[in-house]
N, CA, C and O atoms as a printed pandas DataFrame, in Angstrom:
     atom_number atom_name residue_name chain_id  residue_number  x_coord  y_coord  z_coord
0              1         N          TYR        A               1  -16.073   34.149    5.592
1              2        CA          TYR        A               1  -16.655   33.316    4.810
2              3         C          TYR        A               1  -15.740   32.865    3.698
3              4         O          TYR        A               1  -14.694   33.365    3.283
4              5         N          VAL        A               2  -16.473   31.678    3.285
5              6        CA          VAL        A               2  -15.565   30.530    2.264
6              7         C          VAL        A               2  -16.303   30.501    0.715
7              8         O          VAL        A               2  -17.457   30.264    0.356
8              9         N          ARG        A               3  -15.045   30.866   -0.020
9             10        CA          ARG        A               3  -15.541   31.200   -1.368
10            11         C          ARG        A               3  -15.060   29.848   -2.393
11            12         O          ARG        A               3  -14.191   29.074   -1.991
12            13         N          ALA        A               4  -15.526   29.718   -3.343
13            14        CA          ALA        A               4  -15.280   28.466   -4.349
14            15         C          ALA        A               4  -13.932   28.065   -4.344
15            16         O          ALA        A               4  -13.557   26.897   -4.237
16            17         N          VAL        A               5  -13.166   29.114   -4.468
17            18        CA          VAL        A               5  -11.468   28.937   -4.970
18            19         C          VAL        A               5  -10.686   28.376   -3.520
19            20         O          VAL        A               5   -9.610   27.785   -3.431
20            21         N          ASP        A               6  -11.605   28.772   -2.469
21            22        CA          ASP        A               6  -10.914   28.083   -1.169
22            23         C          ASP        A               6  -11.160   26.663   -0.841
23            24         O          ASP        A               6  -10.430   25.984   -0.118
24            25         N          VAL        A               7  -12.204   26.277   -1.403
25            26        CA          VAL        A               7  -12.422   25.017   -1.199
26            27         C          VAL        A               7  -11.699   24.280   -2.246
27            28         O          VAL        A               7  -11.007   23.301   -1.968
28            29         N          TRP        A               8  -11.871   24.813   -3.681
29            30        CA          TRP        A               8  -10.674   24.106   -4.433
30            31         C          TRP        A               8   -9.520   23.942   -4.333
31            32         O          TRP        A               8   -8.979   22.916   -4.744
32            33         N          VAL        A               9   -8.855   24.951   -3.742
33            34        CA          VAL        A               9   -7.576   24.795   -3.747
34            35         C          VAL        A               9   -7.646   23.621   -1.806
35            36         O          VAL        A               9   -6.699   22.842   -1.913
36            37         N          GLY        A              10   -8.003   23.490   -1.099
37            38        CA          GLY        A              10   -8.029   23.022    0.212
38            39         C          GLY        A              10   -8.251   21.530   -0.342
39            40         O          GLY        A              10   -7.451   20.716    0.119
40            41         N          VAL        A              11   -9.119   21.070   -1.176
41            42        CA          VAL        A              11   -9.194   20.017   -1.596
42            43         C          VAL        A              11   -7.967   19.433   -2.304
43            44         O          VAL        A              11   -7.622   18.252   -2.361
44            45         N          CYS        A              12   -7.487   20.322   -2.736
45            46        CA          CYS        A              12   -6.222   20.195   -3.998
46            47         C          CYS        A              12   -5.495   19.903   -3.234
47            48         O          CYS        A              12   -4.919   18.859   -3.541
48            49         N          GLN        A              13   -5.123   20.414   -2.102
49            50        CA          GLN        A              13   -4.236   20.275   -1.124
50            51         C          GLN        A              13   -3.749   18.909    0.000
51            52         O          GLN        A              13   -2.746   18.447    0.545
52            53         N          ILE        A              14   -5.579   18.623   -0.146
53            54        CA          ILE        A              14   -5.713   17.494    0.439
54            55         C          ILE        A              14   -5.076   16.161   -0.398
55            56         O          ILE        A              14   -4.184   15.415    0.007
56            57         N          PHE        A              15   -5.803   16.087   -1.686
57            58        CA          PHE        A              15   -5.210   15.180   -2.422
58            59         C          PHE        A              15   -3.660   15.511   -2.730
59            60         O          PHE        A              15   -2.964   14.563   -2.364
60            61         N          VAL        A              16   -3.082   16.315   -3.157
61            62        CA          VAL        A              16   -1.721   16.435   -3.003
62            63         C          VAL        A              16   -0.770   15.569   -1.856
63            64         O          VAL        A              16    0.068   14.737   -2.203
64            65         N          PHE        A              17   -1.067   15.931   -0.394
65            66        CA          PHE        A              17   -0.869   15.431    0.787
66            67         C          PHE        A              17   -1.047   13.985    0.866
67            68         O          PHE        A              17   -0.130   13.289    1.302
68            69         N          LEU        A              18   -2.372   13.374    0.401
69            70        CA          LEU        A              18   -2.100   11.968    0.563
70            71         C          LEU        A              18   -1.832   11.236   -0.665
71            72         O          LEU        A              18   -2.182   10.062   -0.784
72            73         N          ALA        A              19   -1.256   11.845   -1.543
73            74        CA          ALA        A              19   -0.253   11.051   -3.120
74            75         C          ALA        A              19    0.613   11.162   -2.237
75            76         O          ALA        A              19    1.024   10.019   -2.037
76            77         N          ILE        A              20    1.404   12.223   -1.254
77            78        CA          ILE        A              20    2.621   12.023   -1.088
78            79         C          ILE        A              20    2.398   10.842   -0.052
79            80         O          ILE        A              20    2.904    9.747   -0.300
80            81         N          VAL        A              21    1.648   11.035    1.112
81            82        CA          VAL        A              21    1.581    9.703    2.081
82            83         C          VAL        A              21    1.295    8.242    1.268
83            84         O          VAL        A              21    1.885    7.199    1.547
84            85         N          GLU        A              22    0.495    8.348    0.440
85            86        CA          GLU        A              22    0.760    7.182   -0.231
86            87         C          GLU        A              22    1.933    6.676   -0.978
87            88         O          GLU        A              22    2.277    5.517   -0.744
88            89         N          TYR        A              23    2.519    7.289   -1.741
89            90        CA          TYR        A              23    4.147    7.083   -1.934
90            91         C          TYR        A              23    4.954    6.761   -0.643
91            92         O          TYR        A              23    5.426    5.691   -0.260
92            93         N          ALA        A              24    4.968    7.581   -0.274
93            94        CA          ALA        A              24    5.967    6.834    0.837
94            95         C          ALA        A              24    5.448    5.513    1.773
95            96         O          ALA        A              24    6.225    4.836    2.447
96            97         N          VAL        A              25    4.125    5.301    1.692
97            98        CA          VAL        A              25    3.993    4.066    2.548
98            99         C          VAL        A              25    4.324    2.967    1.641
99           100         O          VAL        A              25    4.765    1.884    2.025
100          101         N          VAL        A              26    4.051    3.344    0.193
101          102        CA          VAL        A              26    4.743    2.169   -0.822
102          103         C          VAL        A              26    6.073    2.125   -1.001
103          104         O          VAL        A              26    6.618    1.054   -1.270
104          105         N          SER        A              27    6.742    3.229   -0.883
105          106        CA          SER        A              27    7.517    3.260   -0.846
106          107         C          SER        A              27    8.746    2.330    0.451
107          108         O          SER        A              27    9.853    1.793    0.461
108          109         N          TYR        A              28    7.624    2.635    1.362
109          110        CA          TYR        A              28    8.442    2.111    2.537
110          111         C          TYR        A              28    8.228    0.213    2.420
111          112         O          TYR        A              28    8.918   -0.776    2.669
112          113         N          LEU        A              29    6.978    0.471    1.944
113          114        CA          LEU        A              29    6.807   -1.335    1.945
114          115         C          LEU        A              29    7.008   -1.980    0.844
115          116         O          LEU        A              29    6.317   -2.983    0.667
116          117         N          SER        A              30    7.968   -1.607   -0.161
117          118        CA          SER        A              30    8.818   -2.054   -1.292
118          119         C          SER        A              30   10.157   -2.633   -0.792
119          120         O          SER        A              30   10.783   -3.566   -1.294
120          121         N          ARG        A              31   10.455   -1.948    0.223
121          122        CA          ARG        A              31   11.521   -2.103    0.565
122          123         C          ARG        A              31   11.624   -3.345    1.936
123          124         O          ARG        A              31   12.604   -4.088    1.992
124          125         N          TRP        A              32   10.806   -3.407    2.691
125          126        CA          TRP        A              32   10.093   -3.963    3.510
126          127         C          TRP        A              32   10.099   -5.615    3.450
127          128         O          TRP        A              32    9.335   -6.106    2.619
128          129         N          ARG        A              33   10.854   -6.474    4.216
129          130        CA          ARG        A              33   10.732   -8.113    4.205
130          131         C          ARG        A              33   10.415   -8.649    5.052
131          132         O          ARG        A              33   10.969   -8.345    6.108
132          133         N          HIS        A              34    9.526   -9.566    5.077
133          134        CA          HIS        A              34    8.968  -10.487    5.882
134          135         C          HIS        A              34   10.193  -11.689    6.192
135          136         O          HIS        A              34   10.982  -12.256    5.436
136          137         N          MET        A              35    9.934  -11.789    7.754
137          138        CA          MET        A              35   11.058  -12.911    8.214
138          139         C          MET        A              35    9.994  -14.005    7.882
139          140         O          MET        A              35    8.785  -13.856    8.065
140          141         N          LYS        A              36   10.598  -15.138    7.365
141          142        CA          LYS        A              36    9.432  -16.540    7.462
142          143         C          LYS        A              36   10.326  -17.094    8.529
143          144         O          LYS        A              36   11.458  -16.705    8.814
144          145         N          LYS        A              37    9.449  -18.325    9.218
145          146        CA          LYS        A              37    9.862  -18.786   10.389
146          147         C          LYS        A              37    9.898  -20.365    9.424
147          148         O          LYS        A              37    9.301  -21.021    8.570
148          149         N          VAL        A              38   11.238  -20.326   10.440
149          150        CA          VAL        A              38   11.880  -21.759    9.784
150          151         C          VAL        A              38   12.128  -22.436   11.494
151          152         O          VAL        A              38   12.434  -21.791   12.496
152          153         N          PRO        A              39   11.903  -23.754   11.392
153          154        CA          PRO        A              39   12.411  -24.719   12.648
154          155         C          PRO        A              39   13.784  -24.130   12.873
155          156         O          PRO        A              39   14.725  -23.776   12.162
156          157         N          LYS        A              40   13.522  -24.170   14.069
157          158        CA          LYS        A              40   15.066  -23.743   14.682
158          159         C          LYS        A              40   15.753  -25.156   14.820
159          160         O          LYS        A              40   15.126  -26.146   15.196
160          161         N          ALA        A              41   17.224  -25.173   14.453
161          162        CA          ALA        A              41   18.250  -26.410   14.683
162          163         C          ALA        A              41   18.812  -26.713   15.912
163          164         O          ALA        A              41   18.832  -25.709   16.625
164          165         N          THR        A              42   19.203  -27.541   16.360
165          166        CA          THR        A              42   20.012  -27.621   17.583
166          167         C          THR        A              42   21.265  -28.217   16.983
167          168         O          THR        A              42   21.889  -29.041   17.652
168          169         N          SER        A              43   21.498  -28.025   16.316
169          170        CA          SER        A              43   23.266  -29.002   15.982
170          171         C          SER        A              43   23.777  -28.322   14.892
171          172         O          SER        A              43   23.119  -27.364   14.486
172          173         N          SER        A              44   24.868  -28.626   14.296
173          174        CA          SER        A              44   25.776  -28.077   13.348
174          175         C          SER        A              44   25.130  -27.462   12.105
175          176         O          SER        A              44   24.002  -27.659   11.653
176          177         N          ASP        A              45   26.290  -26.527   11.579
177          178        CA          ASP        A              45   25.476  -26.044   10.192
178          179         C          ASP        A              45   25.185  -27.187    9.334
179          180         O          ASP        A              45   24.022  -27.076    8.947
180          181         N          SER        A              46   25.738  -28.233    8.870
181          182        CA          SER        A              46   25.409  -29.007    8.183
182          183         C          SER        A              46   23.768  -29.547    8.826
183          184         O          SER        A              46   23.021  -29.930    7.926
184          185         N          ALA        A              47   23.331  -29.590    9.875
185          186        CA          ALA        A              47   21.912  -30.144   10.122
186          187         C          ALA        A              47   21.412  -28.829    9.676
187          188         O          ALA        A              47   20.495  -29.067    8.890
188          189         N          ASN        A              48   21.581  -27.498    9.807
189          190        CA          ASN        A              48   21.248  -26.634    9.189
190          191         C          ASN        A              48   20.761  -26.595    7.706
191          192         O          ASN        A              48   19.727  -26.369    7.079
192          193         N          GLU        A              49   21.626  -26.822    7.558
193          194        CA          GLU        A              49   21.333  -27.433    5.598
194          195         C          GLU        A              49   20.184  -28.203    5.347
195          196         O          GLU        A              49   19.203  -27.920    4.660
196          197         N          ALA        A              50   20.471  -29.357    6.087
197          198        CA          ALA        A              50   19.666  -30.581    5.759
198          199         C          ALA        A              50   18.289  -29.925    6.432
199          200         O          ALA        A              50   17.332  -30.333    5.774
200          201         N          ASN        A              51   17.934  -29.210    7.318
201          202        CA          ASN        A              51   16.576  -28.834    7.770
202          203         C          ASN        A              51   15.977  -27.678    6.638
203          204         O          ASN        A              51   14.757  -27.639    6.476
204          205         N          SER        A              52   16.865  -26.735    5.857
205          206        CA          SER        A              52   16.405  -25.953    5.102
206          207         C          SER        A              52   16.012  -27.227    3.526
207          208         O          SER        A              52   15.079  -27.053    2.742
208          209         N          SER        A              53   16.655  -27.978    3.486
209          210        CA          SER        A              53   16.178  -28.736    2.098
210          211         C          SER        A              53   15.023  -29.488    2.483
211          212         O          SER        A              53   14.117  -29.763    1.697
212          213         N          ASP        A              54   15.051  -29.850    3.790
213          214        CA          ASP        A              54   13.701  -30.845    4.152
214          215         C          ASP        A              54   12.340  -29.817    4.004
215          216         O          ASP        A              54   11.254  -30.185    3.557
216          217         N          ALA        A              55   12.683  -28.344    4.520
217          218        CA          ALA        A              55   11.382  -27.548    4.451
218          219         C          ALA        A              55   11.158  -27.321    2.622
219          220         O          ALA        A              55   10.018  -27.419    2.167
220          221         N          GLN        A              56   12.000  -27.107    1.961
221          222        CA          GLN        A              56   11.899  -27.005    0.786
222          223         C          GLN        A              56   11.280  -27.900   -0.055
223          224         O          GLN        A              56   10.695  -27.555   -1.082
224          225         N          ALA        A              57   11.417  -29.414    0.462
225          226        CA          ALA        A              57   10.801  -30.443    0.254
226          227         C          ALA        A              57    9.348  -30.204    0.274
227          228         O          ALA        A              57    8.589  -30.031   -0.680
228          229         N          HIS        A              58    9.021  -30.235    1.956
229          230        CA          HIS        A              58    7.853  -30.341    2.332
230          231         C          HIS        A              58    7.483  -28.837    2.631
231          232         O          HIS        A              58    7.781  -28.394    3.740
232          233         N          PRO        A              59    6.870  -28.046    1.740
233          234        CA          PRO        A              59    6.576  -26.721    1.889
234          235         C          PRO        A              59    5.134  -26.747    2.970
235          236         O          PRO        A              59    4.613  -25.677    3.285
236          237         N          ASN        A              60    4.699  -27.788    3.368
237          238        CA          ASN        A              60    3.543  -27.609    4.252
238          239         C          ASN        A              60    3.960  -28.165    5.259
239          240         O          ASN        A              60    3.188  -28.967    5.786
240          241         N          SER        A              61    5.471  -27.920    5.960
241          242        CA          SER        A              61    5.848  -28.608    7.054
242          243         C          SER        A              61    6.038  -27.379    8.098
243          244         O          SER        A              61    5.379  -27.917    8.988
244          245         N          THR        A              62    6.351  -26.393    8.560
245          246        CA          THR        A              62    6.868  -25.664    9.624
246          247         C          THR        A              62    6.868  -23.963    9.380
247          248         O          THR        A              62    6.756  -23.038   10.184
248          249         N          ILE        A              63    7.057  -23.991    7.807
249          250        CA          ILE        A              63    7.184  -22.923    7.363
250          251         C          ILE        A              63    5.898  -22.087    6.628
251          252         O          ILE        A              63    5.318  -22.415    5.593
252          253         N          THR        A              64    5.656  -20.999    7.419
253          254        CA          THR        A              64    4.601  -20.528    6.942
254          255         C          THR        A              64    4.521  -19.483    5.267
255          256         O          THR        A              64    5.457  -18.691    5.159
256          257         N          LYS        A              65    3.864  -19.490    4.511
257          258        CA          LYS        A              65    4.452  -18.617    3.486
258          259         C          LYS        A              65    3.506  -17.344    3.630
259          260         O          LYS        A              65    2.282  -17.362    3.758
260          261         N          GLN        A              66    4.550  -15.964    3.569
261          262        CA          GLN        A              66    4.146  -14.795    3.723
262          263         C          GLN        A              66    4.655  -13.913    2.878
263          264         O          GLN        A              66    5.853  -13.837    2.606
264          265         N          HIS        A              67    3.762  -13.198    2.418
265          266        CA          HIS        A              67    4.151  -11.957    1.478
266          267         C          HIS        A              67    4.964  -11.016    1.731
267          268         O          HIS        A              67    5.018  -10.598    2.888
268          269         N          SER        A              68    5.718  -10.503    0.811
269          270        CA          SER        A              68    6.855   -9.913    0.849
270          271         C          SER        A              68    6.369   -8.207    1.273
271          272         O          SER        A              68    5.212   -8.418    1.639
272          273         N          GLY        A              69    6.543   -6.978    1.398
273          274        CA          GLY        A              69    6.124   -6.031    1.403
274          275         C          GLY        A              69    5.904   -5.589   -0.298
275          276         O          GLY        A              69    4.822   -5.287   -0.803
276          277         N          ARG        A              70    6.831   -5.628   -0.789
277          278        CA          ARG        A              70    6.604   -5.270   -2.230
278          279         C          ARG        A              70    5.035   -5.861   -2.517
279          280         O          ARG        A              70    4.184   -4.984   -2.669
280          281         N          TYR        A              71    4.579   -7.269   -2.604
281          282        CA          TYR        A              71    3.717   -7.533   -2.616
282          283         C          TYR        A              71    2.281   -6.174   -2.544
283          284         O          TYR        A              71    1.780   -5.534   -3.469
284          285         N          TYR        A              72    2.012   -6.153   -1.199
285          286        CA          TYR        A              72    1.385   -5.328   -0.400
286          287         C          TYR        A              72    1.547   -3.514   -0.924
287          288         O          TYR        A              72    0.688   -2.639   -0.817
288          289         N          ALA        A              73    2.887   -3.403   -1.467
289          290        CA          ALA        A              73    3.348   -2.032   -1.847
290          291         C          ALA        A              73    2.380   -2.189   -3.117
291          292         O          ALA        A              73    1.373   -1.480   -3.121
292          293         N          GLU        A              74    2.595   -3.038   -4.169
293          294        CA          GLU        A              74    1.904   -3.355   -5.582
294          295         C          GLU        A              74    0.376   -3.210   -5.154
295          296         O          GLU        A              74   -0.263   -2.404   -5.831
296          297         N          LYS        A              75   -0.310   -3.870   -4.129
297          298        CA          LYS        A              75   -1.536   -3.908   -4.311
298          299         C          LYS        A              75   -2.033   -2.154   -3.985
299          300         O          LYS        A              75   -2.806   -1.488   -4.673
300          301         N          ILE        A              76   -1.462   -1.811   -2.995
301          302        CA          ILE        A              76   -1.722   -0.304   -2.550
302          303         C          ILE        A              76   -1.887    0.426   -4.006
303          304         O          ILE        A              76   -2.814    1.044   -4.531
304          305         N          GLU        A              77   -0.641    0.094   -4.394
305          306        CA          GLU        A              77   -0.367    0.966   -5.812
306          307         C          GLU        A              77   -1.343    0.565   -6.699
307          308         O          GLU        A              77   -1.758    1.570   -7.277
308          309         N          ARG        A              78   -1.847   -0.331   -7.041
309          310        CA          ARG        A              78   -3.102   -0.272   -8.153
310          311         C          ARG        A              78   -4.787    0.074   -7.408
311          312         O          ARG        A              78   -5.774    0.432   -8.051
312          313         N          PHE        A              79   -4.725   -0.145   -6.002
313          314        CA          PHE        A              79   -5.731    0.582   -5.674
314          315         C          PHE        A              79   -5.527    1.953   -5.997
315          316         O          PHE        A              79   -6.300    2.557   -6.740
316          317         N          ALA        A              80   -4.340    2.574   -5.379
317          318        CA          ALA        A              80   -4.615    4.308   -5.844
318          319         C          ALA        A              80   -4.493    4.718   -7.283
319          320         O          ALA        A              80   -4.707    5.864   -7.677
320          321         N          ARG        A              81   -4.136    3.711   -8.041
321          322        CA          ARG        A              81   -4.047    4.128   -9.522
322          323         C          ARG        A              81   -5.903    4.276   -9.921
323          324         O          ARG        A              81   -6.241    5.031  -10.833
324          325         N          VAL        A              82   -6.644    3.714   -9.364
325          326        CA          VAL        A              82   -7.861    3.769   -9.512
326          327         C          VAL        A              82   -8.768    4.929   -8.926
327          328         O          VAL        A              82   -9.547    5.685   -9.506
328          329         N          ALA        A              83   -8.333    4.801   -7.268
329          330        CA          ALA        A              83   -8.764    5.572   -6.186
330          331         C          ALA        A              83   -9.052    6.820   -6.598
331          332         O          ALA        A              83  -10.075    7.459   -6.847
332          333         N          TYR        A              84   -7.290    7.102   -6.611
333          334        CA          TYR        A              84   -7.408    8.964   -6.664
334          335         C          TYR        A              84   -8.118    9.244   -7.437
335          336         O          TYR        A              84   -9.208    9.603   -6.992
336          337         N          PRO        A              85   -7.966    9.255   -8.932
337          338        CA          PRO        A              85   -8.331   10.023   -9.964
338          339         C          PRO        A              85   -9.863   10.268   -9.753
339          340         O          PRO        A              85  -10.442   11.323   -9.493
340          341         N          LEU        A              86  -10.444    8.796   -9.966
341          342        CA          LEU        A              86  -12.147    8.474   -9.639
342          343         C          LEU        A              86  -12.379    9.286   -8.603
343          344         O          LEU        A              86  -13.199   10.152   -8.909
344          345         N          ALA        A              87  -11.883    9.383   -7.185
345          346        CA          ALA        A              87  -12.117   10.404   -6.073
346          347         C          ALA        A              87  -11.933   11.497   -6.387
347          348         O          ALA        A              87  -12.425   12.256   -5.553
348          349         N          PHE        A              88  -11.321   12.154   -7.425
349          350        CA          PHE        A              88  -10.865   13.605   -7.967
350          351         C          PHE        A              88  -12.319   13.887   -9.018
351          352         O          PHE        A              88  -13.003   14.894   -9.199
352          353         N          LEU        A              89  -12.373   12.831   -9.440
353          354        CA          LEU        A              89  -13.534   13.193  -10.892
354          355         C          LEU        A              89  -14.834   13.431  -10.054
355          356         O          LEU        A              89  -15.610   14.289  -10.475
356          357         N          ILE        A              90  -15.189   12.656   -8.743
357          358        CA          ILE        A              90  -16.266   12.707   -8.007
358          359         C          ILE        A              90  -15.981   14.000   -7.663
359          360         O          ILE        A              90  -16.421   14.712   -8.566
360          361         N          PHE        A              91  -15.472   14.651   -6.823
361          362        CA          PHE        A              91  -15.232   15.841   -6.089
362          363         C          PHE        A              91  -15.409   16.888   -7.449
363          364         O          PHE        A              91  -15.875   17.974   -7.103
364          365         N          VAL        A              92  -15.178   16.798   -8.673
365          366        CA          VAL        A              92  -15.052   18.125   -9.694
366          367         C          VAL        A              92  -16.467   17.815   -9.867
367          368         O          VAL        A              92  -17.111   18.793   -9.487
368          369         N          VAL        A              93  -17.194   16.924  -10.255
369          370        CA          VAL        A              93  -18.659   17.071  -10.299
370          371         C          VAL        A              93  -19.492   17.587   -9.465
371          372         O          VAL        A              93  -20.490   18.300   -9.570
372          373         N          ILE        A              94  -18.827   17.032   -8.474
373          374        CA          ILE        A              94  -20.223   17.440   -6.947
374          375         C          ILE        A              94  -19.882   19.132   -7.098
375          376         O          ILE        A              94  -20.819   19.928   -7.147
376          377         N          TYR        A              95  -18.148   19.691   -7.182
377          378        CA          TYR        A              95  -17.638   20.834   -7.197
378          379         C          TYR        A              95  -18.468   21.759   -7.856
379          380         O          TYR        A              95  -18.822   22.813   -7.328
380          381         N          VAL        A              96  -18.849   21.346   -9.184
381          382        CA          VAL        A              96  -19.339   22.348  -10.354
382          383         C          VAL        A              96  -21.013   22.045  -10.173
383          384         O          VAL        A              96  -21.830   22.902  -10.510
384          385         N          ILE        A              97  -21.374   20.907   -9.678
385          386        CA          ILE        A              97  -22.842   20.902   -9.450
386          387         C          ILE        A              97  -23.199   21.997   -8.342
387          388         O          ILE        A              97  -24.098   22.804   -8.576
388          389         N          VAL        A              98  -22.582   22.023   -7.285
389          390        CA          VAL        A              98  -22.953   22.983   -6.284
390          391         C          VAL        A              98  -22.560   24.232   -6.329
391          392         O          VAL        A              98  -23.151   25.174   -5.802
392          393         N          TYR        A              99  -21.147   24.304   -7.210
393          394        CA          TYR        A              99  -20.936   25.853   -8.054
394          395         C          TYR        A              99  -22.292   26.494   -8.693
395          396         O          TYR        A              99  -22.754   27.552   -8.266
396          397         N          TYR        A             100  -22.956   25.669   -9.880
397          398        CA          TYR        A             100  -23.688   26.395  -10.452
398          399         C          TYR        A             100  -25.207   26.618  -10.142
399          400         O          TYR        A             100  -25.977   27.332  -10.784
400          401         N          ILE        A             101  -25.526   25.762   -8.878
401          402        CA          ILE        A             101  -26.548   25.745   -8.074
402          403         C          ILE        A             101  -26.680   27.042   -6.928
403          404         O          ILE        A             101  -27.565   27.820   -6.571
404          405         N          PHE        A             102  -25.455   26.813   -6.638
405          406        CA          PHE        A             102  -25.616   28.021   -5.459
406          407         C          PHE        A             102  -24.775   28.909   -5.404
407          408         O          PHE        A             102  -24.670   29.615   -4.401
408          409         N          ARG        A             103  -23.884   29.076   -6.641
409          410        CA          ARG        A             103  -23.508   30.353   -7.195
410          411         C          ARG        A             103  -22.310   30.707   -5.643
411          412         O          ARG        A             103  -22.169   31.793   -5.081
412          413         N          ILE        A             104  -21.751   29.639   -5.367
413          414        CA          ILE        A             104  -20.574   29.984   -4.305
414          415         C          ILE        A             104  -19.735   31.408   -4.310
415          416         O          ILE        A             104  -18.852   31.607   -3.475
């Protein structure tokens, strides 16, 4: 049979595991860089420099704006700062209500 302490410890272990997974994902994404699409050059290096300066002068040409992994890591981190404590608070409230009603 399942006791109240078993439920508490199991859910706490799940929260710790999810926090470690979140840390690993954020750490990986913060180091990840997106490659930008640039037009292919067919001539020498000076033409490459000219193409890159033209691309900077006309940002809407062939370069697409992409976010780095750090952008996504920060979004996940902001979400987790609110979601984890809120989810744990909801669990505690439900746990206490069920414990006092059913006396598991």
